[in-house]
C-alpha positions in Angstrom: 26.1 -12.7 6.5 25.7 -15.7 4.2 23.1 -17.2 6.5 21.2 -13.9 6.5 21.3 -13.8 2.7 20.0 -17.3 2.4 17.2 -16.5 4.8 16.2 -13.5 2.7 16.3 -15.5 -0.6 14.0 -18.2 0.9 11.5 -15.5 2.0 9.0 -14.7 -0.7 8.5 -11.1 0.4 12.2 -10.8 0.8 12.6 -11.8 -2.8 10.2 -9.1 -3.9 12.0 -6.5 -1.8 15.3 -7.6 -3.3 13.8 -7.3 -6.8 12.5 -3.8 -6.4 15.8 -2.6 -4.7 17.8 -4.2 -7.5 15.6 -2.4 -10.0 16.3 1.0 -8.3 20.0 0.3 -8.2 20.0 -0.8 -11.8 18.4 2.4 -12.9 20.9 4.4 -10.8 23.9 2.5 -12.1 22.8 2.9 -15.8 22.4 6.6 -15.2 25.8 7.0 -13.7 27.4 4.9 -16.5 25.7 6.8 -19.3 26.0 10.3 -17.9 29.3 10.1 -16.0 27.5 12.0 -13.2 26.9 10.7 -9.7 24.4 13.4 -8.7 21.7 11.0 -7.7 23.9 8.6 -5.7 22.2 10.0 -2.6 19.1 7.9 -3.5 21.0 4.7 -2.6 21.8 6.1 0.8 18.2 7.2 1.3 16.9 3.7 0.3 19.2 2.3 3.0 17.8 4.7 5.6 14.2 3.8 4.4 15.0 0.1 5.2 16.0 0.9 8.8 12.5 1.1 10.2 11.6 -2.2 8.5 14.6 -3.8 10.2 13.6 -2.2 13.5 10.0 -3.4 13.3 11.2 -6.9 12.4 13.4 -6.8 15.5 10.3 -5.8 17.5 8.5 -8.9 16.2 11.3 -11.1 17.4 11.4 -9.4 20.8 7.7 -9.8 21.2 7.8 -13.4 20.2 10.5 -14.1 22.8 8.7 -12.1 25.5 11.7 -9.8 25.9 11.7 -7.2 28.6 9.4 -4.2 28.2 12.4 -1.9 28.3 14.0 -3.6 25.3 10.7 -3.6 23.4 10.2 0.1 24.2 13.7 1.0 23.2 13.2 -0.8 19.9 9.9 1.0 19.3 11.5 4.4 20.0 14.3 3.6 17.5 11.6 2.6 15.0 9.6 5.8 15.5 12.7 8.0 15.2 13.8 6.4 11.9 10.3 5.8 10.4 10.1 9.2 8.6 13.1 8.1 6.5 10.9 5.6 4.6 8.3 8.1 3.1 10.9 10.8 3.0 12.4 9.3 -0.3 9.2 10.5 -2.1 10.2 14.1 -1.4 13.4 13.6 -3.5 11.1 14.6 -6.4 12.3 18.2 -5.5 15.5 17.3 -7.2 13.8 16.6 -10.5 15.0 19.1 -13.2 16.5 18.7 -16.7 20.0 17.3 -16.4 21.3 16.6 -19.9 22.3 14.2 -21.4 19.9 12.1 -19.3 16.3 12.7 -20.3 14.0 14.0 -17.6 11.6 11.2 -17.9 14.4 8.8 -16.9 15.2 10.7 -13.8 11.5 10.8 -13.0 11.3 7.0 -13.3 14.4 6.6 -11.1 13.1 8.9 -8.3 9.6 7.3 -8.4 11.1 3.8 -8.2 13.1 4.8 -5.2 10.3 6.7 -3.6 7.8 3.9 -4.1 10.2 1.4 -2.6 10.8 3.6 0.4 7.1 3.9 0.9 6.7 0.1 0.7 9.3 -0.3 3.4 7.5 2.2 5.6 4.1 0.6 5.3 5.4 -2.9 5.8 7.1 -1.8 9.0 3.9 0.0 10.0 1.9 -3.1 9.5 4.2 -5.0 11.8 4.1 -2.4 14.5 0.4 -2.0 14.2 -0.1 -5.7 14.6 2.2 -5.8 17.7 0.4 -3.0 19.4 -3.1 -4.3 18.4 -2.4 -7.7 19.9 -1.0 -6.2 23.1 -3.3 -3.3 23.7 -6.3 -3.8 21.5 -7.3 -2.8 18.0 -8.2 0.8 18.9 -4.9 1.5 20.5 -3.1 -0.2 17.6 -4.9 2.1 15.1 -4.2 5.1 17.3 -0.5 4.4 17.5 -0.3 3.8 13.7 -2.2 7.0 12.7 -0.3 9.0 15.3 3.1 7.7 14.0 2.1 8.5 10.4 1.1 12.0 11.3 4.3 12.6 13.3 6.3 11.4 10.3 5.0 14.4 8.4 6.8 16.6 10.9 9.9 14.4 10.5 9.7 15.0 6.8 9.7 18.7 7.4 12.7 18.4 9.7 14.6 16.4 7.1 13.6 18.3 3.9 13.6 21.9 5.1 15.9 21.9 8.2 18.2 19.2 6.8 18.2 17.2 10.0 18.7 13.5 10.2 17.2 10.9 12.6 20.5 10.5 14.4 20.6 14.3 15.1 18.3 13.6 18.1 21.5 12.2 19.8 24.1 14.3 18.0 22.5 17.8 18.1 19.2 17.7 19.9 19.1 21.4 20.2 18.3 21.6 16.4 15.3 19.4 16.9 14.1 21.5 19.8 14.5 24.7 17.7 12.4 23.1 15.0 9.7 22.2 17.5 9.9 25.8 18.9 9.4 27.2 15.5 6.1 25.3 15.1 5.0 26.4 18.6 5.7 30.1 17.7 4.0 29.8 14.3 1.0 27.6 14.9 -1.0 28.8 11.9 -1.8 26.3 9.1 -0.3 28.7 6.6 3.2 28.5 8.2 5.5 26.1 6.2 6.1 24.0 9.3 2.5 23.2 10.0 1.6 23.0 6.3 4.3 20.4 5.4 3.8 18.4 8.6 0.0 18.2 8.3 -0.3 17.7 4.6 2.3 14.9 4.4 1.2 13.3 7.6 -2.4 13.2 6.4 -1.5 11.9 3.0 0.5 9.0 4.6 -2.3 8.3 7.0 -5.0 8.2 4.2 -2.9 5.9 2.1 -2.3 3.6 4.9 -6.0 3.4 5.9 -6.9 2.8 2.2 -4.3 0.1 1.9 -5.6 -1.7 5.0 -9.2 -1.4 3.9 -8.4 -2.8 0.5 -6.5 -5.7 2.1 -9.7 -6.5 4.1 -11.9 -6.3 1.0 -9.8 -8.8 -1.0 -9.5 -11.3 1.8 -11.6 -14.4 1.6 -12.3 -14.7 5.4 -15.9 -14.4 6.5 -15.6 -11.7 9.2 -14.3 -8.2 8.5 -12.3 -8.2 11.7 -10.9 -11.6 11.0 -9.9 -10.5 7.5 -8.1 -7.6 8.9 -6.2 -9.6 11.5 -5.3 -12.4 9.1 -4.1 -10.0 6.4 -1.9 -8.2 8.8 -0.5 -11.4 10.3 0.1 -12.8 6.8 2.1 -9.7 5.8 3.9 -9.7 9.1 5.1 -13.3 8.7 6.5 -12.6 5.3 8.5 -9.5 6.3 12.2 -10.0 6.9 
């Protein structure tokens, strides 16, 4: 554990991640101390779950670098895909925002936005890693296809978590609930149905933001070729992820 902590502290991006997580926990601790209420303590757990896909994608990088078996890499990818919706899911905790005296509502808004933004950063960092791995192995088009598909699927994952109250590990613990959620979508395919609406809207938002972020990364890069800028920016971010 000490060696892991030292490695994180020596990593620049790890320091930034540690800083934003510390900020979220600081806001949460101050709220608990001043109000005596632990209502928002679930945000700490949700932040931990949001970090799981980043840990999984970092493991994928190590497996790819060591030329591990395809089965091991596929298993790691499946684990990442299952837990990935936990990262953007934290943004939906805004549904809990309501006046809760004596804490002012603006403070709770700052707390939830800080945690939600941190979760989204975790998700996009892990997506950059996975995108880079897939692009190098299968080509840029396949890399983008997997990235966008994963982001769209995460919209459905958010629906399962927020409305059906299912967790990522329920795939192993009670898979019948997941199948019921999928069956509801099949039976009600209209866009107006809450299942399709939530899944599509959140999935598209996440995909748009990711594409915009990658394009902005390309624009600010100083490399001469657009494709080289994209690859170098992605590799640079991957190297700095824990």
